[in-house]
C-alpha positions as CSV (number, residue, x, y, z in Angstrom):
1,M,0.0,0.0,0.0
2,K,2.9,2.4,0.8
3,S,4.4,1.9,-2.6
4,M,1.1,2.7,-4.3
5,A,0.9,5.9,-2.2
6,R,4.4,6.8,-3.3
7,I,3.5,6.2,-6.9
8,L,0.4,8.4,-6.6
9,V,2.3,11.2,-5.0
10,L,5.1,11.0,-7.6
11,L,2.5,10.8,-10.4
12,I,0.7,13.9,-9.0
13,V,4.0,15.8,-8.8
14,I,4.9,14.8,-12.4
15,A,1.5,15.6,-13.7
16,S,1.5,19.0,-12.0
17,M,4.9,19.7,-13.6
18,A,3.6,18.6,-17.0
19,A,0.5,20.7,-16.6
20,V,2.6,23.8,-15.9
21,I,4.8,23.0,-18.9
22,C,1.7,22.5,-21.1
23,A,0.1,25.7,-19.8
24,Q,3.3,27.7,-20.5
25,G,4.2,26.5,-23.9
26,A,1.7,24.2,-25.5
27,T,-1.0,25.5,-27.7
28,P,-4.3,23.8,-26.8
29,V,-5.0,21.2,-29.5
30,L,-8.1,19.7,-27.9
31,A,-10.4,22.6,-26.9
32,S,-13.1,20.4,-25.3
33,T,-14.8,17.1,-25.8
34,E,-17.5,18.8,-27.9
35,S,-15.1,20.7,-30.2
36,T,-13.0,17.7,-31.3
37,P,-15.0,16.3,-34.3
38,G,-13.1,13.5,-36.0
39,L,-11.5,12.4,-32.7
40,P,-13.5,9.4,-31.6
41,Q,-13.2,9.1,-27.9
42,L,-13.4,6.3,-25.4
43,S,-13.9,6.9,-21.7
44,P,-11.8,5.1,-19.1
45,E,-14.8,3.1,-18.0
46,E,-15.4,1.9,-21.5
47,L,-11.8,0.9,-22.0
48,V,-11.8,-1.0,-18.7
49,K,-14.9,-2.9,-19.9
50,I,-13.2,-3.7,-23.2
51,L,-10.1,-5.0,-21.4
52,Q,-12.1,-7.1,-19.0
53,A,-14.3,-8.7,-21.7
54,P,-13.3,-11.9,-23.5
55,G,-12.0,-11.5,-27.1
56,E,-9.4,-9.6,-29.0
57,K,-8.0,-6.5,-27.3
58,P,-7.0,-3.2,-28.9
59,L,-3.5,-2.1,-29.3
60,I,-3.0,0.5,-26.7
61,F,-0.3,3.1,-27.0
62,Q,0.8,5.7,-24.5
63,V,1.9,8.7,-26.6
64,G,2.9,10.9,-23.7
65,F,6.1,11.3,-21.7
66,H,8.3,8.3,-20.9
67,V,8.6,9.1,-17.2
68,L,4.9,8.9,-16.8
69,Y,4.7,5.5,-18.5
70,V,7.5,4.1,-16.4
71,Q,5.8,5.2,-13.2
72,V,2.4,3.8,-14.0
73,H,0.5,2.8,-17.2
74,I,-2.4,0.8,-18.5
75,P,-1.5,-2.9,-18.4
76,G,-0.7,-4.1,-21.9
77,S,-0.1,-0.6,-23.3
78,E,3.1,0.2,-25.1
79,Y,5.1,3.3,-24.9
80,V,6.0,4.7,-28.3
81,G,7.1,8.3,-27.6
82,P,5.4,11.6,-27.4
83,G,2.9,12.3,-30.1
84,S,4.1,15.9,-30.2
85,D,7.5,14.8,-31.3
86,E,8.3,13.6,-34.9
87,A,10.5,10.8,-33.5
88,G,7.6,9.5,-31.3
89,L,5.3,9.6,-34.3
90,Q,7.8,7.6,-36.4
91,L,8.0,5.0,-33.6
92,L,4.2,4.8,-33.5
93,L,4.1,4.2,-37.3
94,K,6.9,1.6,-37.1
95,R,5.0,-0.3,-34.4
96,V,1.8,-0.5,-36.5
97,A,3.4,-1.0,-39.8
98,L,2.4,-4.6,-40.1
99,S,-1.0,-4.2,-38.5
100,P,-4.2,-4.3,-40.6
101,K,-5.7,-0.9,-41.3
102,N,-8.8,-1.8,-39.4
103,Q,-6.9,-2.7,-36.3
104,F,-8.5,-1.4,-33.1
105,I,-6.0,1.1,-31.6
106,V,-6.4,3.2,-28.5
107,L,-4.1,6.2,-27.9
108,Y,-3.7,7.9,-24.5
109,C,-1.5,10.4,-22.8
110,G,-2.7,11.9,-19.5
111,C,0.2,14.3,-18.9
112,C,-2.0,17.3,-18.4
113,P,-5.6,18.5,-18.8
114,W,-7.2,17.3,-22.1
115,T,-7.5,20.9,-23.3
116,H,-3.7,21.3,-23.2
117,C,-2.5,17.9,-24.3
118,P,0.1,18.3,-27.0
119,N,0.4,14.5,-27.8
120,V,-2.9,12.8,-28.5
121,K,-4.2,14.7,-31.5
122,P,-0.9,14.6,-33.6
123,A,-0.7,10.8,-32.9
124,Y,-4.3,10.3,-33.9
125,E,-3.9,12.4,-37.1
126,K,-0.7,10.5,-38.1
127,L,-2.4,7.1,-37.8
128,R,-5.5,8.3,-39.7
129,A,-3.3,9.8,-42.4
130,Q,-1.7,6.3,-42.8
131,G,-5.1,4.8,-43.4
132,F,-5.9,3.4,-40.0
133,T,-9.7,3.5,-39.6
134,N,-10.4,2.2,-36.1
135,V,-8.4,4.6,-33.9
136,K,-9.9,6.0,-30.6
137,V,-8.4,8.4,-28.1
138,L,-8.8,7.8,-24.4
139,Y,-10.6,10.8,-22.9
140,I,-8.6,11.8,-19.8
141,P,-10.0,15.2,-18.7
142,D,-7.5,16.1,-16.0
143,N,-4.5,13.7,-15.9
144,F,-3.8,10.0,-15.8
145,G,-3.4,9.9,-12.0
146,T,-6.8,11.5,-11.3
147,D,-8.8,9.9,-14.1
148,W,-7.4,6.4,-14.1
149,V,-5.1,5.6,-11.1
150,D,-7.3,7.3,-8.4
151,K,-10.4,5.5,-9.7
152,G,-8.8,2.1,-9.0
153,Y,-8.5,1.0,-12.6
154,P,-5.7,-1.6,-13.4
155,V,-2.2,-0.3,-13.6
156,A,1.3,-1.6,-14.3
157,K,4.7,-0.1,-13.5
158,G,8.0,-0.1,-15.3
159,E,8.9,-0.7,-18.9
């Protein structure tokens, strides 16, 4: 229990730092849930149900910052680099290169509030431009700690 508390504190500190960085330098790319047409969203609750149900699971990619992924992430998700960085986008494309274009893919970040996230929209747009038709973004309104970890959803740590 103590290690989970430490992870939560560290995640809150990192998320707060990321929020400050986003607020200072990032142009909001996702103004609100209503103003993002073309970005199909999935709630944390919906994703948890999908992951718990029998059957094929989506590919899940964390397109945020590596330090956040190492601290805590969605089990089964893969880190591919920030969606705001061309190198991260290229890693994402490399990872899905052999996947069918209708592969169910979920992207998430959670570094800062949804309205300031610099990573999800570019990653989504890059996959769509490559012809992927079944891509959804995980709607994380505040940050991954608040909207996933604090709600008791499954987590993994490390690489």
